ROKEZA-913683 format. One line per 2 residues: their letters; for each residue x, y, z of C-alpha. Coordinates in nm, 3 decimals. Last residue first. Example, Ala and Ser with C-alpha at 12.3 -4.5 7.8 and 13.67 -1.06 7.14 Angstrom:
residues 2
SA> 1.367:-0.106:0.714 ~ 1.230:-0.450:0.780
//
This chain:
residues 567
FI> -2.573:1.291:0.607 ~ -2.761:0.994:0.748
PN> -2.893:0.869:0.415 ~ -3.218:0.682:0.473
AT> -3.277:0.345:0.308 ~ -3.018:0.186:0.533
NC> -2.835:-0.137:0.467 ~ -2.825:-0.430:0.708
MG> -3.126:-0.607:0.554 ~ -2.986:-0.594:0.201
PN> -2.880:-0.958:0.193 ~ -2.987:-1.169:0.492
KI> -2.708:-1.424:0.534 ~ -2.465:-1.141:0.465
CW> -2.610:-0.943:0.752 ~ -2.645:-1.235:0.994
LP> -2.268:-1.290:0.987 ~ -2.235:-0.971:1.189
QI> -2.060:-0.695:0.998 ~ -1.716:-0.553:0.913
PE> -1.508:-0.851:1.023 ~ -1.131:-0.832:1.094
AK> -0.880:-0.995:0.861 ~ -0.673:-1.278:1.005
VG> -0.522:-1.394:0.675 ~ -0.484:-1.772:0.648
RS> -0.642:-1.836:0.308 ~ -0.985:-1.910:0.460
VM> -0.956:-1.572:0.632 ~ -0.907:-1.407:0.292
RH> -1.219:-1.586:0.161 ~ -1.428:-1.468:0.457
IW> -1.297:-1.114:0.413 ~ -1.395:-1.135:0.045
ES> -1.748:-1.242:0.140 ~ -1.780:-0.946:0.375
LR> -1.636:-0.723:0.103 ~ -1.888:-0.842:-0.153
DT> -2.173:-0.774:0.089 ~ -2.049:-0.422:0.155
AD> -1.952:-0.326:-0.199 ~ -2.305:-0.240:-0.308
AS> -2.324:0.011:-0.022 ~ -1.980:0.147:-0.116
RK> -2.101:0.207:-0.471 ~ -2.069:0.583:-0.506
KG> -2.288:0.699:-0.793 ~ -2.124:0.814:-1.118
TE> -2.380:0.642:-1.341 ~ -2.122:0.380:-1.444
DR> -2.065:0.286:-1.081 ~ -1.836:0.472:-0.845
NG> -1.550:0.367:-0.616 ~ -1.296:0.303:-0.888
SW> -1.177:-0.016:-1.059 ~ -0.827:-0.067:-0.920
LS> -0.782:0.236:-0.695 ~ -1.117:0.210:-0.514
EA> -1.089:-0.168:-0.511 ~ -0.750:-0.166:-0.339
MA> -0.846:0.120:-0.107 ~ -1.121:-0.094:0.043
SA> -0.893:-0.398:0.054 ~ -0.648:-0.194:0.264
RP> -0.931:-0.156:0.515 ~ -1.005:-0.530:0.511
WM> -0.743:-0.594:0.632 ~ -0.447:-0.390:0.751
RS> -0.511:-0.337:1.121 ~ -0.651:-0.690:1.152
DL> -0.359:-0.851:0.972 ~ -0.084:-0.662:1.152
VT> -0.225:-0.694:1.505 ~ 0.011:-0.948:1.662
PD> 0.288:-0.862:1.415 ~ 0.333:-0.513:1.563
AQ> 0.127:-0.197:1.593 ~ 0.116:0.088:1.843
ES> 0.415:0.298:1.731 ~ 0.401:0.101:1.408
WL> 0.293:0.332:1.130 ~ 0.054:0.156:0.896
AV> 0.010:0.352:0.575 ~ -0.245:0.313:0.297
EG> -0.087:0.398:-0.034 ~ -0.217:0.588:-0.333
GL> -0.214:0.636:-0.708 ~ 0.008:0.792:-0.969
VL> -0.159:1.132:-0.939 ~ -0.002:1.332:-1.224
KA> -0.295:1.256:-1.456 ~ -0.526:1.429:-1.209
ET> -0.345:1.760:-1.266 ~ -0.414:1.757:-1.640
EN> -0.779:1.660:-1.592 ~ -0.847:1.924:-1.328
LG> -0.806:1.839:-0.963 ~ -1.058:1.899:-0.683
YT> -1.074:1.535:-0.574 ~ -0.804:1.324:-0.742
ID> -0.770:1.085:-0.446 ~ -1.145:1.027:-0.428
YN> -1.206:0.885:-0.080 ~ -1.515:0.661:-0.063
YI> -1.333:0.336:0.004 ~ -1.117:0.479:0.282
LQ> -1.412:0.630:0.468 ~ -1.610:0.308:0.419
WT> -1.320:0.097:0.546 ~ -1.313:0.302:0.864
KF> -1.028:0.534:0.957 ~ -1.014:0.547:1.338
PG> -1.061:0.903:1.466 ~ -0.800:1.021:1.499
CW> -0.489:1.174:1.342 ~ -0.327:1.311:1.656
SG> -0.470:1.026:1.862 ~ -0.571:1.143:2.209
GK> -0.935:1.056:2.156 ~ -0.967:1.268:1.843
KQ> -1.248:1.481:1.987 ~ -1.294:1.343:2.340
DF> -1.541:1.613:2.440 ~ -1.545:1.577:2.820
GP> -1.878:1.453:2.955 ~ -1.714:1.253:3.231
PQ> -1.400:1.423:3.367 ~ -1.064:1.400:3.188
DY> -0.739:1.221:3.260 ~ -0.654:1.073:2.921
AS> -0.545:1.397:2.755 ~ -0.323:1.455:3.059
NN> -0.049:1.239:2.907 ~ 0.202:1.104:3.159
GT> 0.287:0.819:2.923 ~ 0.329:0.851:2.548
FD> 0.175:0.597:2.311 ~ -0.118:0.802:2.190
GH> -0.476:0.694:2.125 ~ -0.570:0.408:1.895
GC> -0.766:0.616:1.644 ~ -0.507:0.640:1.370
DL> -0.272:0.354:1.282 ~ -0.436:0.283:0.945
YY> -0.350:0.618:0.788 ~ -0.533:0.640:0.454
FD> -0.820:0.886:0.503 ~ -0.726:1.196:0.704
SS> -0.361:1.086:0.701 ~ -0.363:1.134:0.324
SV> -0.137:0.879:0.159 ~ -0.155:1.000:-0.202
IT> 0.136:0.935:-0.438 ~ 0.222:1.231:-0.660
RY> 0.391:1.306:-0.990 ~ 0.515:1.658:-0.946
GA> 0.427:1.948:-1.177 ~ 0.392:2.224:-0.918
SV> 0.014:2.204:-0.955 ~ 0.053:1.832:-0.883
LR> 0.207:1.910:-0.545 ~ -0.026:2.189:-0.436
KT> -0.337:1.995:-0.539 ~ -0.229:1.691:-0.339
ND> -0.169:1.928:-0.051 ~ -0.529:2.053:-0.063
PG> -0.677:1.706:-0.126 ~ -0.601:1.590:0.229
AN> -0.416:1.841:0.446 ~ -0.116:1.620:0.523
WT> 0.016:1.287:0.391 ~ 0.147:1.354:0.040
QM> 0.413:1.151:-0.138 ~ 0.618:1.339:-0.396
IT> 0.795:1.191:-0.697 ~ 1.124:1.323:-0.831
TE> 1.336:1.259:-1.142 ~ 1.141:1.456:-1.404
PP> 0.977:1.672:-1.138 ~ 1.318:1.837:-1.075
LT> 1.406:1.867:-0.704 ~ 1.625:2.169:-0.625
LP> 1.392:2.391:-0.830 ~ 1.132:2.314:-0.562
NV> 1.327:2.541:-0.325 ~ 1.386:2.344:-0.010
KI> 1.180:2.329:0.308 ~ 1.200:2.406:0.680
GA> 0.924:2.615:0.835 ~ 0.581:2.562:0.679
DL> 0.674:2.227:0.527 ~ 0.566:2.202:0.163
IV> 0.891:2.133:-0.029 ~ 1.063:1.856:0.173
DE> 0.747:1.806:0.375 ~ 0.576:1.626:0.085
WY> 0.746:1.294:0.165 ~ 1.011:1.220:-0.091
VT> 1.042:0.965:-0.372 ~ 1.359:0.959:-0.579
TR> 1.360:0.796:-0.921 ~ 1.665:0.572:-0.934
NL> 1.937:0.521:-1.193 ~ 2.220:0.522:-0.939
SV> 2.307:0.875:-1.052 ~ 1.960:0.981:-0.933
IY> 2.046:0.874:-0.578 ~ 2.375:1.067:-0.599
PN> 2.201:1.378:-0.734 ~ 1.959:1.357:-0.436
TN> 2.225:1.329:-0.166 ~ 2.449:1.637:-0.157
NI> 2.190:1.882:-0.292 ~ 1.930:1.741:-0.052
FI> 2.158:1.787:0.249 ~ 2.261:2.139:0.153
EL> 1.894:2.220:0.094 ~ 1.811:2.104:0.446
VQ> 2.074:2.338:0.589 ~ 1.944:2.615:0.363
SL> 1.595:2.563:0.506 ~ 1.751:2.589:0.852
TG> 1.878:2.934:0.764 ~ 2.226:3.086:0.737
NN> 2.290:3.441:0.853 ~ 2.633:3.370:1.000
AL> 2.481:3.286:1.339 ~ 2.280:3.014:1.164
YA> 2.600:2.842:1.054 ~ 2.750:2.871:1.403
QI> 2.438:2.713:1.555 ~ 2.459:2.438:1.292
TP> 2.806:2.341:1.408 ~ 2.710:2.380:1.776
DA> 2.412:2.140:1.747 ~ 2.094:2.210:1.943
KW> 1.955:2.419:1.655 ~ 1.931:2.103:1.444
CS> 1.702:1.936:1.696 ~ 1.518:2.261:1.764
PV> 1.403:2.299:1.403 ~ 1.229:1.960:1.357
TE> 1.258:1.806:1.009 ~ 0.934:1.611:0.986
DA> 0.970:1.436:0.651 ~ 1.276:1.390:0.430
GA> 1.202:1.026:0.335 ~ 1.446:0.908:0.066
HY> 1.220:0.657:-0.106 ~ 1.402:0.487:-0.394
FS> 1.193:0.392:-0.697 ~ 1.343:0.196:-0.988
DP> 1.305:-0.131:-0.800 ~ 1.618:-0.348:-0.771
FL> 1.631:-0.348:-0.389 ~ 1.948:-0.492:-0.239
TT> 2.180:-0.304:-0.475 ~ 1.985:0.016:-0.415
TE> 2.023:-0.031:-0.039 ~ 2.398:-0.076:-0.082
KV> 2.440:0.253:-0.262 ~ 2.209:0.450:-0.033
VN> 2.373:0.331:0.288 ~ 2.726:0.384:0.160
KV> 2.624:0.727:0.034 ~ 2.478:0.818:0.371
VD> 2.791:0.714:0.563 ~ 3.036:0.916:0.356
YT> 2.776:1.192:0.338 ~ 2.761:1.240:0.713
KP> 3.142:1.242:0.727 ~ 3.135:1.578:0.550
IL> 2.962:1.749:0.847 ~ 2.718:2.032:0.765
PN> 2.419:1.810:0.687 ~ 2.398:1.679:1.046
LH> 2.167:1.378:1.053 ~ 1.871:1.428:1.282
GT> 1.802:1.267:1.621 ~ 1.529:1.220:1.879
GP> 1.313:0.921:1.970 ~ 0.993:1.008:2.155
ES> 0.750:1.188:1.922 ~ 0.751:1.504:1.710
AL> 1.116:1.558:1.791 ~ 1.330:1.816:1.974
RD> 1.028:2.016:2.093 ~ 1.049:2.397:2.086
EW> 0.736:2.455:1.875 ~ 0.543:2.242:2.124
AA> 0.633:2.497:2.392 ~ 0.884:2.386:2.652
GA> 0.782:2.356:3.017 ~ 0.930:2.009:3.054
PW> 1.148:1.908:2.760 ~ 0.982:1.741:2.462
WF> 1.194:1.466:2.301 ~ 1.426:1.386:2.588
MN> 1.770:1.358:2.431 ~ 1.919:1.042:2.284
AC> 2.044:1.220:1.971 ~ 2.030:1.599:1.949
TV> 2.230:1.608:1.623 ~ 2.360:1.297:1.449
ID> 2.696:1.288:1.264 ~ 2.924:1.252:1.570
PY> 2.712:0.983:1.736 ~ 2.789:0.739:1.452
AE> 2.710:0.380:1.551 ~ 2.440:0.432:1.815
AW> 2.378:0.770:1.653 ~ 2.219:0.605:1.348
SG> 1.919:0.511:1.566 ~ 1.832:0.880:1.601
TH> 1.771:0.907:1.227 ~ 1.408:1.022:1.201
GP> 1.518:1.341:1.028 ~ 1.783:1.353:0.754
MD> 1.666:1.098:0.647 ~ 1.421:0.807:0.614
IE> 1.559:0.494:0.450 ~ 1.263:0.384:0.240
PV> 1.267:0.074:0.023 ~ 1.020:0.004:-0.262
IR> 0.929:-0.362:-0.309 ~ 0.719:-0.416:-0.624
VG> 0.436:-0.668:-0.599 ~ 0.350:-0.901:-0.889
HE> 0.327:-1.207:-0.666 ~ 0.642:-1.390:-0.781
LG> 0.815:-1.052:-0.791 ~ 0.722:-0.984:-0.429
FE> 0.850:-1.323:-0.320 ~ 1.182:-1.243:-0.488
VV> 1.206:-0.906:-0.311 ~ 1.112:-1.055:0.027
RE> 1.358:-1.342:-0.009 ~ 1.638:-1.113:-0.122
VD> 1.570:-0.888:0.177 ~ 1.592:-1.179:0.419
ER> 1.913:-1.306:0.257 ~ 2.072:-0.962:0.291
SY> 1.980:-0.974:0.658 ~ 1.684:-0.800:0.818
EM> 1.730:-0.749:1.192 ~ 1.529:-0.826:1.504
GS> 1.697:-1.142:1.626 ~ 2.035:-0.968:1.639
GY> 1.895:-0.698:1.865 ~ 1.664:-0.397:1.866
SG> 1.866:-0.249:1.582 ~ 2.100:0.051:1.613
NG> 2.429:-0.101:1.726 ~ 2.477:-0.390:1.485
AL> 2.217:-0.244:1.249 ~ 2.413:0.076:1.190
GP> 2.749:-0.076:1.284 ~ 2.760:-0.302:0.979
ES> 2.792:-0.010:0.737 ~ 2.921:-0.148:0.405
EL> 2.780:-0.494:0.476 ~ 2.438:-0.348:0.554
VL> 2.196:-0.515:0.794 ~ 1.859:-0.338:0.794
PF> 1.709:-0.318:1.146 ~ 1.786:0.047:1.226
SQ> 1.579:0.128:1.535 ~ 1.389:0.401:1.723
SD> 1.486:0.696:1.508 ~ 1.354:0.524:1.197
TL> 1.439:0.247:0.955 ~ 1.277:0.017:0.700
HW> 0.972:0.203:0.574 ~ 0.896:-0.071:0.319
HF> 0.660:0.057:0.051 ~ 0.503:-0.263:-0.082
VN> 0.365:-0.178:-0.425 ~ 0.124:-0.384:-0.641
LK> -0.216:-0.414:-0.479 ~ -0.439:-0.655:-0.671
NA> -0.616:-0.765:-0.350 ~ -0.468:-1.115:-0.381
SM> -0.130:-0.951:-0.442 ~ -0.160:-0.753:-0.121
SG> -0.242:-1.069:0.072 ~ 0.075:-1.233:-0.056
IL> 0.273:-0.923:0.037 ~ 0.132:-0.926:0.391
RI> 0.201:-1.296:0.439 ~ 0.561:-1.247:0.327
LD> 0.604:-0.949:0.557 ~ 0.474:-1.156:0.847
EV> 0.714:-1.439:0.764 ~ 0.999:-1.187:0.749
PY> 0.955:-1.101:1.115 ~ 0.805:-0.759:1.193
YN> 1.000:-0.523:1.422 ~ 0.841:-0.226:1.594
RG> 0.928:0.142:1.552 ~ 1.152:0.087:1.247
TD> 0.941:-0.168:1.063 ~ 0.692:0.088:0.930
LM> 0.460:-0.058:0.667 ~ 0.341:0.130:0.358
VG> 0.084:-0.041:0.138 ~ 0.038:0.031:-0.229
RH> -0.161:0.085:-0.543 ~ 0.041:0.275:-0.805
EF> -0.083:0.234:-1.164 ~ -0.425:0.383:-1.100
VP> -0.749:0.292:-1.283 ~ -0.647:-0.071:-1.314
WD> -0.727:-0.314:-1.597 ~ -1.001:-0.571:-1.657
TV> -1.208:-0.738:-1.923 ~ -1.401:-1.025:-1.770
VL> -1.613:-1.245:-1.999 ~ -1.879:-1.481:-1.869
GS> -2.064:-1.802:-1.947 ~ -1.930:-1.989:-1.647
AI> -1.892:-1.965:-1.271 ~ -1.671:-2.249:-1.150
RT> -1.733:-2.569:-0.959 ~ -1.529:-2.783:-0.721
PD> -1.700:-3.088:-0.582 ~ -1.684:-2.951:-0.319
GW> -1.745:-2.578:-0.349 ~ -1.597:-2.266:-0.496
IL> -1.432:-2.110:-0.800 ~ -1.489:-1.768:-0.958
QS> -1.248:-1.615:-0.704 ~ -0.959:-1.817:-0.845
FT> -1.019:-1.673:-1.193 ~ -0.995:-1.319:-1.054
EL> -0.664:-1.403:-0.890 ~ -0.537:-1.563:-1.210
GR> -0.632:-1.247:-1.401 ~ -0.416:-1.032:-1.178
MA> -0.125:-1.273:-1.230 ~ -0.183:-1.261:-1.606
GW> -0.158:-0.882:-1.592 ~ 0.185:-0.924:-1.435
VT> 0.285:-1.170:-1.709 ~ 0.218:-0.895:-1.960
AS> -0.056:-0.780:-2.200 ~ -0.292:-1.055:-2.095
TM> -0.510:-1.310:-2.266 ~ -0.701:-1.565:-2.062
TA> -0.892:-1.869:-2.179 ~ -1.138:-2.108:-2.021
SH> -1.319:-2.374:-2.220 ~ -1.631:-2.585:-2.272
ST> -1.915:-2.424:-2.078 ~ -1.755:-2.086:-2.131
VT> -1.504:-1.885:-1.925 ~ -1.333:-1.584:-2.081
LT> -1.070:-1.375:-1.901 ~ -0.926:-1.058:-2.049
YS> -0.618:-0.902:-1.893 ~ -0.466:-0.563:-1.819
EN> -0.166:-0.509:-1.591 ~ 0.042:-0.294:-1.830
VS> 0.362:-0.183:-1.654 ~ 0.377:0.181:-1.549
PS> 0.582:0.151:-1.229 ~ 0.788:-0.147:-1.349
LP> 0.756:-0.524:-1.314 ~ 0.957:-0.607:-1.625
AT> 0.804:-0.667:-1.970 ~ 0.969:-0.976:-2.124
VD> 0.659:-1.197:-2.159 ~ 0.488:-0.949:-2.390
DV> 0.156:-1.057:-2.543 ~ 0.080:-1.326:-2.287
SI> -0.144:-1.627:-2.354 ~ -0.308:-1.826:-2.077
TL> -0.505:-2.149:-2.127 ~ -0.723:-2.264:-1.840
TQ> -0.779:-2.637:-1.867 ~ -1.009:-2.931:-1.795
LP> -1.354:-2.790:-1.729 ~ -1.583:-3.077:-1.637
PT> -1.790:-3.233:-1.920 ~ -2.130:-3.065:-1.930
VT> -2.434:-3.075:-1.701 ~ -2.498:-2.711:-1.617
LN> -2.506:-2.627:-1.247 ~ -2.758:-2.349:-1.192
LT> -2.614:-2.045:-1.023 ~ -2.735:-1.885:-0.700
PP> -2.387:-1.833:-0.559 ~ -2.342:-1.976:-0.207
LL> -2.371:-1.714:0.070 ~ -2.090:-1.745:0.321
PT> -1.891:-1.914:0.047 ~ -1.732:-2.258:0.100
YH> -1.387:-2.276:-0.063 ~ -1.283:-2.618:-0.186
TT> -0.917:-2.528:-0.114 ~ -0.724:-2.813:-0.275
LI> -0.751:-2.793:-0.654 ~ -0.784:-2.415:-0.689
QR> -0.513:-2.338:-0.433 ~ -0.265:-2.580:-0.586
LY> -0.333:-2.434:-0.932 ~ -0.299:-2.081:-0.797
RN> 0.047:-2.152:-0.661 ~ 0.161:-2.337:-0.972
VA> 0.049:-2.048:-1.192 ~ 0.223:-1.796:-0.967
PT> 0.543:-2.003:-0.968 ~ 0.529:-2.008:-1.352
LY> 0.459:-1.635:-1.379 ~ 0.778:-1.538:-1.198
RH> 1.060:-1.707:-1.391 ~ 0.845:-1.752:-1.702
SP> 0.723:-2.051:-1.902 ~ 0.420:-1.945:-2.104
SN> 0.089:-2.071:-1.965 ~ -0.125:-2.383:-1.952
IT> -0.327:-2.427:-1.634 ~ -0.444:-2.776:-1.539
FS> -0.759:-2.941:-1.401 ~ -0.717:-3.308:-1.306
TS> -1.008:-3.301:-1.059 ~ -1.204:-3.139:-1.340
LL> -1.397:-2.825:-1.253 ~ -1.774:-2.852:-1.261
IA> -1.991:-2.600:-1.442 ~ -2.182:-2.297:-1.322
HP> -2.443:-2.071:-1.480 ~ -2.498:-1.709:-1.580
ST> -2.577:-1.672:-1.951 ~ -2.509:-1.317:-2.069
WT> -2.238:-1.240:-1.816 ~ -2.027:-0.942:-1.918
LS> -1.791:-0.823:-1.646 ~ -1.611:-0.493:-1.705
RP> -1.382:-0.294:-1.476 ~ -1.356:-0.591:-1.244
TP> -1.465:-0.577:-0.877 ~ -1.167:-0.586:-0.646
WI> -1.268:-0.832:-0.517 ~ -1.503:-1.067:-0.701
NM> -1.825:-1.181:-0.533 ~ -2.026:-1.396:-0.771
PS> -2.408:-1.380:-0.810 ~ -2.352:-1.049:-0.983
GV> -2.349:-0.678:-0.912 ~ -2.447:-0.336:-1.032
TS> -2.236:-0.248:-1.333 ~ -2.170:-0.552:-1.548
IL> -2.454:-0.766:-1.415 ~ -2.703:-0.486:-1.471
LT> -2.571:-0.407:-1.815 ~ -2.578:-0.772:-1.923
LL> -2.934:-0.812:-1.798 ~ -3.040:-0.499:-1.983
SI> -2.883:-0.626:-2.306 ~ -3.048:-0.969:-2.258
FL> -3.387:-0.804:-2.203 ~ -3.344:-0.576:-2.504
IH> -3.258:-0.875:-2.724 ~ -3.562:-1.068:-2.597
FI> -3.791:-0.770:-2.653 ~ -3.665:-0.740:-3.010
M> -3.734:-1.110:-3.064
//
């Protein structure tokens, strides 16, 4: 008897921490499976849940998927089918049906599936959505069957798990954004950071400033109307994904000059004049232009943009950009030249802009998110006292864990998007022509291959990154989470899915349930087979995710691993 109890306890531990016959992505925090088996799902299966504006569509969506998909796994689960009456109902109860989709909302849930019933309890409707995804991944086959005899208790490690997409360099139709957000929800990612505008184009149509998109977009067919934004926001809520807008400024605003040339410095100039040192460039890539903080009209336009954007996007976060302020662009303007001649500095010019815009954003009941440059740039930055940590969040992209440390040490809540790990556009070279980096003799050390942030960031690199590396316990608590970023100089809808998935899936599991097992060992090797199966399931749902292995590997479990660490 004692031996039997010990055996069951060991089995439970192994299933909970090492793996299971089912592939769930992201892996749950706790999965207890004392009697692994499968049962049939009734052809008239139903889901009972509280009526809710956003949960009800999610329930209906998952119900359709469960009853019609008949998913065929790459490697069918080795579970005995128990002869019992088919499962008729999943019953969902929610503790707080009024909790809004907010930055710190409780996403926990507990899912129990027995031979006779399936129940889910969740703290909020958003936790119920996460549990529905897990439930859907326990189902396969025709006739449809479900893994049974298990209990999943689940909640995220990090509250902020996001994707940033740049729609300023290249335009993405709304249908592509919708597919992306749906895929994010399936991966339990919960923030779509929409980098709407940049120097190259201004696609957001604003009633208060119609000239910005009218003159600054790529054309009427490449704009986002109010109706488009409402659709994206509503779709996000139905999938438990917050939509956080970013209107980058004062840099990256060349497109504004098409409507307001008088408030933009160095617009439509060649970005890196011949013979000039890199330090004397007008922009860090083709597409010049910075807003002029010394002209009052600048703030008339900016405040219209900010006010209308916050009405379009109800989220409590507003991303105000403030990255890559390039000295020579501001120095090219006579107004700023005169200011500098009177002992002013470019950092003071930036501080004037922040002091005239940040209080306004805060007055609209928004928490402002800035790229780290605003206080960490080596040349142009503001005094941190200008941006109180109580109303400010920083997003880091340079210097890996070092800059994360600098931000949290200063007391700022921080979102990690390290270009060394989380930039999905890296490794595809550079988009400028006449670049001597590509005219090299054989044997030349390619280093980053012409990509400033190369090489390509593999899913393993992303999965294994610890975003609180080097932080003490107090500092780590200020890390809200992370975002993978797809900048679009060399990306558009034709490659969106393959650039994003499954690499964003790797971050999704790392931020949801961690990248280590209960012994503290990295589990990327254990994750490989599960990820291949998850890719296959995503593809079956219409997402063109790229493969990470030959099919042979998952058909021959363990044979594509290595017993010898390379490093």
